[in-house]
N, C-alpha and C positions, 0 to 999 in steps of 0.2 A: 704603672707603666703602659697599660693597654691604652688609657685615655691620652697619654702623651704620644703614642704611636698613631692613633686615629687623628689627633690634631695634627701632627706632622704630615700625615698623608693628605689630609684636607688642604693645608697650607700649600704643599707641593702642587696639588691639583688646581688651586686658584693661581698660583704663579704661572703654571704651564698655559692655562686658558688666556690669562691676560698677556703673556708674552707672544702668543700666536699672532701673527699679522702686523706686529709693531716693529718699527726700526728705530735706531738709535737717534735718528733725525727727527726733530719735532716738527710739527705742522707749520709753524711760524717760520723755521729755518727753510724748509722745503718751499713754502710760498715766496720767501724773499728771494732764493734761488732762482724761481722762475721768472719772477717779475724783473729781476736785474737782467736776466738773460734775454728776455723778450723785449726789452725797452729799447727803443730807437730814437735818438735824438733829431728833431726835425725843427729847420727855422725856415720859415716862409718869408719872403721879401716882396714889398710892394712893387718895386720896380726891377728891371732886368740888370744883370751884373751886380745883383746884392745890394740894391739901393733902397732907399725910402724906409717906411715904417716896416717892422718885423713882428712876427708871431712865432713863439716858440713853445715846444712841448716834447715831453718824453712819451712816446706812443708805444703801447703794446698791441698785441694781436687779439686780445680777449674782449676788451671793453670798447664800446663805441667812442669815437673821438671826431667830433665836429670841430670846425675852426671858428665858430662864433662869429664875432665882429668882422673877422678877416674873410667872411665868405666872399668867393669870387673876386679877391683882389690881388692873389700871388701872381708875380711875374718871373719869380726865380726862387730857388730852393737850395737848402743844404741839408745833407743827411749824414749822421755818424753812428756808428754802433749797430749797423745792420742795414737793412732794406726796408722801405717804406712804399706802400700802395696808395696813391692818390685817386680819389673819386670826384666826378663832377657833380653828384648829388648827395643829399643827405642819406645816412644810413648805408653807406657803401654802395650807392645806386649809380647807374649810368655808366658811362666810359671810365675807364681807369687806366693809370699808368704806374709801373713799378721802377723806383729809383733807388740805386745803391750808393749813389755819391751826389754831389751837387748838380744843378743845372742852372747855368746863368741866364737862360732865356727859355721859359716854358712855351713861349709862342713857337719856337722851333719844332716842338712836339705837339702843336696844336691844342695847348692847353693854357695858354694865357688868361688870367683872370677867370679860371673856370674851378679851382679846388673848393670843395665843400666839406669833405670828410676824409679820413685817412686812417690806416691801420698799419702796423708792423707786418712785413711779409717775408 
């Protein structure tokens, strides 16, 4: 009986140590929630009034997002699921503007053909 009592005490101590600081939500679930909440859908358009070729992405606030081949080509944009900040240079450099909805003419903001990078804001 003495051995069983010691074994039980050790097991209880191990359970107590491993339960400290842990929640019932797994790391994967927590990560998915964060990414879903921070993701903003953005579509850039080559011409004003949402015309021409398009570039679309789901943008978050953590990772870098450049526009690749669509660099300095956007004349209008649509945003859904939050707000996005657009930048005139790579890696969030230069002037920036914040949009929480679409803009049919980026030229009216002085930003026609100037977007190079963006992030959720």
